C-alpha positions, -999 to 999 in steps of 0.1 A, spaced: 362 -473 -927 368 -482 -891 349 -512 -878 346 -533 -846 354 -527 -810 386 -509 -817 367 -480 -834 383 -447 -825 413 -462 -807 448 -451 -813 475 -475 -804 505 -456 -791 535 -470 -771 515 -501 -760 485 -481 -748 451 -476 -764 439 -440 -764 403 -431 -774 403 -403 -800 370 -390 -786 385 -385 -752 414 -364 -766 390 -344 -788 368 -336 -758 399 -324 -739 409 -301 -767 375 -284 -766 377 -281 -728 413 -268 -729 407 -240 -754 374 -222 -760 388 -208 -793 385 -243 -809 357 -246 -834 364 -281 -845 389 -309 -836 397 -343 -850 422 -367 -835 437 -396 -854 466 -420 -851 493 -416 -878 519 -442 -884 550 -438 -862 582 -460 -863 587 -461 -825 552 -457 -810 531 -476 -836 508 -446 -840 514 -409 -831 484 -391 -817 477 -363 -841 452 -335 -838 437 -313 -865 422 -282 -850 402 -254 -865 399 -221 -847 366 -202 -844 362 -173 -868 385 -144 -859 405 -165 -834 440 -179 -835 452 -210 -817 488 -214 -806 497 -251 -811 523 -251 -783 499 -233 -759 472 -259 -766 496 -288 -760 507 -272 -727 470 -268 -717 462 -304 -726 487 -316 -701 464 -305 -673 435 -324 -689 452 -356 -700 480 -379 -691 511 -371 -711 509 -402 -733 474 -392 -743 484 -357 -755 488 -351 -793 524 -350 -804 514 -333 -837 
């Protein structure tokens, strides 16, 4: 359970990134996304790696690399999921 003012924040490379902000960008970047969840997973160098779990709408396919490329126009590079 996440509690307190840091709720939903991912700490990566000394920056705090709101998971909700990244999730919203995913929905905006690709209309084929049915659901998206963004979390921080442990990372040796960056503290946490921004990680997205994405589900496509029925009958659709999402290209992970294409989505990452699209997100670069919606978010600063350090806010884009690496996984």
